[in-house]
N, C-alpha and C positions, 0 to 999 in steps of 0.2 A: 452695806457693804454691797447689799446684791445693786444699789443705786452706782457706785463706782463702777461696778462691772460692766452694767448697760452703758455708761459713760466712754469706758474701755472700748466695748466693740462697736460703740457708733462710730469714735476716733478712727478705728482701724478699718471699718467702711469707708469714711470719708479721704482717706489715704489714695493717690492717685496710683496706677496700674506702672506708668511709666513718671517719674520725679523728672522734672524738666528742670535744668538747671543752666541760668543763664550768666558769662561771665563776660563780663565788662570793662572798658578803658580804655587811654589813651593806645596808640599804636607803639609798639615797641617797649613792653612795661613787663611781658614774661606772661601772657595771659594764655599763651599756644602750651608756653613751654610748663605751665603748670599743669595742664589740664593732660599733657604727656605722660608726665613724671607720675600724675593720680594715676590715671589710666592705663599705660604702659610700662610703668615704673623705668623709664630712659630721659635722657639729656641731651640736648643736641646744643650746640652755642648759639648758632647763625639758623635760624630758621625763617622760611620764606613768609610776607606779609599773609596774613588769613583773610578770605573772604567773609565764608559764615560755613563752620566746618559743624559736626556734631559727631561726639564721640560717646560709645554705651558702656556703662559699669554695672557688672552686677549690684543689686541692691537685696539686702533684708530689713524690711520695716515692722517691726513690731512680729517677729517671728514667718513674717510670708514673704516668699521672695521676691523681688520686682526689677526694676533696672533703673537707674540714671542716664538722661538723656544730658548729655553736657553740652551747649552751645557756645565754642568759640566766636565770638563776634571781631570783625575787622575794628582796627584802630582810627582808622580815616575817617567814618560819621558821614560818608556822601549821600547816603537816606536816612534821614532822620526819622520818614514816619516808620521806616522798617524797622530802625531800632524799637523805636515805640510797641511797633506790636509784637516783638521777642518779651519785651518787658512785662505787659500785658498777659502774654504767654508762660510765664517765667512762676515755677512753684516756689524758686528761689533765687538769688541773686549774688552774683560775687564781685564785688567791684575792686580792680586791682589798679594801683598806683608803685612808681618807682619809688625808693627812698631816697636815691640820687637824681629825682628830677622833681622841681617844686610843682613847673607845668602840669606834670601828669596827674599831682596830688588836686592841683585846680580843678582839673578836668573830670575829679570826682566829684566835686563838689556841686558841676553842672549837669551830670549823670544823675543826682540826685535831685535835682528839680525836675528831672524827664520824671522821674519814678515818679515824684509827688503828682506832677501834672496828671500822667496814667491813670493813678490810685484816687485821683480828687481828693488831695490831701491825706486822705488815709492807707496807707498798705497793708495787708495780711501778708506780704511776701513777705519770709524771712531774708535778712540781708546779711551780708559777710564783709568788711573793709580789710583788702592784705595789701601792707605795704612790702613789696619785692625788694629783698636786699641782693643786688647784684656782686658788688664786692664785698666778700662773707669775711674776710684777713682784716681789715680796717675800716675806718669809719670815716677817709677821708673824702670820699666821693658822696658824701651824706649831704642832702637840701633838706628834706623833711627830718624833723626831732621826730621820736618816736612819739612824743607826747602830743601831739599835735594832731597823729592819726587816732589816739585814743580820745581826745578832745570833741575831733570831729563825729566820732562813733557816738557819745555821750550825747551829741547835740540830735542826733539822727534816731537815738535810742537802739542802735544795732549795735554788733559785734565786730573786734577788730583784732588783729593780730598781724605779728610782721612773722615773715619766713622767707628762705631762703630757696628757691627752686633749684638751685645749682648745688647744693649740699643737700636737698630733699630736707628742709627742715621745716616742719608744722605743712608740711602738703595736704598730707592725710588728715591731719585733722581740722582743714579749711570745710571739706567738707561733710567731715565728722558733726561739726561746729552746727553744719544747715540743716543736717537731721534733727540735732537736739534743737534747734529753736522751731522747727515745724512743731515741736510735742509739745512747747511749753509757751512760744509767744507771740503776743500781736506787735506788730510794728509797726508803729504810727509817724507817717513823715508829713507833719503841718509847717508849712513856712511860717518863721518865728524873724521878728527882728534880731535877734540875737544870732541868728545861724548865718543871718545876711553882713551883720558887722564882724561875724569871723571872716566869712571868704573876703570881705572887704579888707580886712589884714590883712589875709593869705597875698592877695594882689597887690596890695602896696609893696610888701616887705619882698615879692617877686620881682618888680618891677624897679623897686630900690636897688638890689643885689643885682640887676642887668645894667643900671647905671654906672655902678661903681666899676663893673668889669669891663664896660666900655672906657672910661676913663684911664684904666690902666692902660690902653694900647690893644695891638696883635694880642691874640689868646696865644701864650704857651703852655703846650700840651702837657707839661708838666707841671702845670700851675694849680695850684688846691684851689677850689671853689667852694668858700668858706659855707658852712650850713645858714641857712635863714632861717632864725626861732623870732615868731610870731608870739606877740604878749597876750594875755589873755585879758 
């Protein structure tokens, strides 16, 4: 009992006074909307592209008052060195893609490579992958099946969930799960041939889908884009 108490106190002492969460992902996937929904409780349809903003949110960790510093990164990736710096300074990472954009899902796998490179293959930073659903009333716009999100998370040994920033579904849960991981999990991000094979399948499926759409001629704005299912 005494040993468990000592371990708990040591863990509390190790927790940062400012818990830094970095949100990464392609442009236009809803990173800013996710953060603003969590911090301010508001939602705006059209937000201007973000350069790099920081939002503060009160936080209680093991009964102690602290604050969460949420870094809203831009999606242009113009300065990769700055992105690596943000990754190295993060206490936790949120990787966001749009369920209606396979391109943004592929971008998450590229970001995973950057995280692995910064951590030398092993990374202690809690990570959660978030699939943002813009169309909450139908599945017509979906390009990334939910199973593929879970599969990627299993490959990288991290958390995954889908949510909707627009309807405020699972927004708070995203940040709660990050804290939960901090207390329990060690995330290992070592590249394997299995992960590379998964990425290759995703890219191939994306290319095939693009070729199909091009062969059908000019895009009808009302035509459905078929979801791409990547085999296991």
